[in-house]
N, C-alpha and C positions, 0 to 999 in steps of 0.2 A: 615405691612409685611416688613421684612428686607431681603436684598440680600447681606449683608456684609459677608465677609469671615474672621471671627474673632474667631471662636471657633473650635479647633481641637478636634474631638470626638473619632475617632478610628484610630489606626495605625495597619495595617495588616503586619505581618511578615511571610514570606514564609519559611516553615520548611520542612526538609526531613523526620524527625522522630517525628511525632506528639506526641505519648505517652511519649517519653523521654523529649521533650521540655515542654509538659504540666506538667510533674512531676517537672521539674526544676522551672517553674513559681510558682507552688503550694508550693514547698518547700522553695524557696527563698523569695517570696513575701507574702505567706500565705493569698492570696486574693481569694474571691469566683469567680467561673466561672459563667458568666451571661448567657452563651449559650454554648452548646456542641453538636456536631454530629460526624459522622465518618470522616469528612473532616476538622473540625476546633474546636477550643476551645477559647472562648472569656473571657479574664481576666478583671474583673471590678475593675479599679482603682478609686480613689475618683473623679477625674475630667475628666476621659477618659477611654477608653477600649483599650486593645491590643488583636487583633485577630490573633491567631496562626493558620495559614492556610497551609494545605498540599500543597507542591510545585506543585503537579499535578493539583491542582484546581486554581492556581494563574493566569494562562494565560487568563481565562475568565474575570478577573477583569482588567487586564492591557492592553489587546489587543487594538491596533495593536502592542504595544511594546512587546519585548520578555522578558521572565523571565530569569535573569542571572543564570548561573550554580553556585552551591555551590563553594565558594572561589573566585568567579569572581567579587565580589563587593556587594554593597548594594542591597537588594531585599525586598522592602516594598511598601506599598501604604498608603498615609495619606488621611483620610476621614474627611471632614468638613461638619457638619450638618447645613443646612440652612432651612429657611421657604419656599422657592420657588426655586427649582432647575432650572426651565425654565427661571426665571427672572435672576438668577445668570449667566446662560449660555449666555443670551443676553448681560449682562455686560462684561463677559469675551471676547466674540467675538468682541465687540466694542473696547476692549483694544488690539486687535490683537492676542488673544490667540486662537490657533486652538484646537478644541475639538477632542479628540481621539474617544470618544463615545458620541453620542447624548443622551439627556435625555430618560430614559426608566424605566419602572416599573419592579422591581425585585420580584421574588417569596418570598423573605424573608421580604417583607413589606416596601421596600424603593424604591424611585425613584432616580436614579443615573445618573451621567454623569462624564466623566473623561477627564483630560488634563495632559500634562507633563510640568515640568519646563525645563529650557534650558539645564539642565544636564541630562534630561531623567527620572527624578523621577516622579512617577505617583501620581497624586492627584485626589481624587474623591469628588464631591459635592453630598450630599445625603439628601433626605427629607423623613420623615416618612409618609407612606400612609396607613399603616395597623397595627400599633402597633409594628413596627420593630425597632424603635429608643429607646434608653435607656435614 
């Protein structure tokens, strides 16, 4: 079991207009969508995925941080898949990292926890618990 933070798996980009942004990624990259619903579209790259997420849904991922308004700066969350979210969180707290959200099971088949870097960028550690990882 590894608790290393070495593989970036998903970057979530918060978007105002999902259909237009989805069309852009489809046209520009020509890659398949691994998952789609009314709130998001996940583009499958060779070694990672980009989650295009409607900005209205973003706050549940990055809370207690605020989602920046369009034009106010960067708005994304980087997800790192690990074998054991709880073990990674123990390591993070031992290093003085404050967790924004404690480990919790999500309805999309992942166990997640979040923290922020010193600049306020949101990071998520995620573990598949029900077929949710790619």
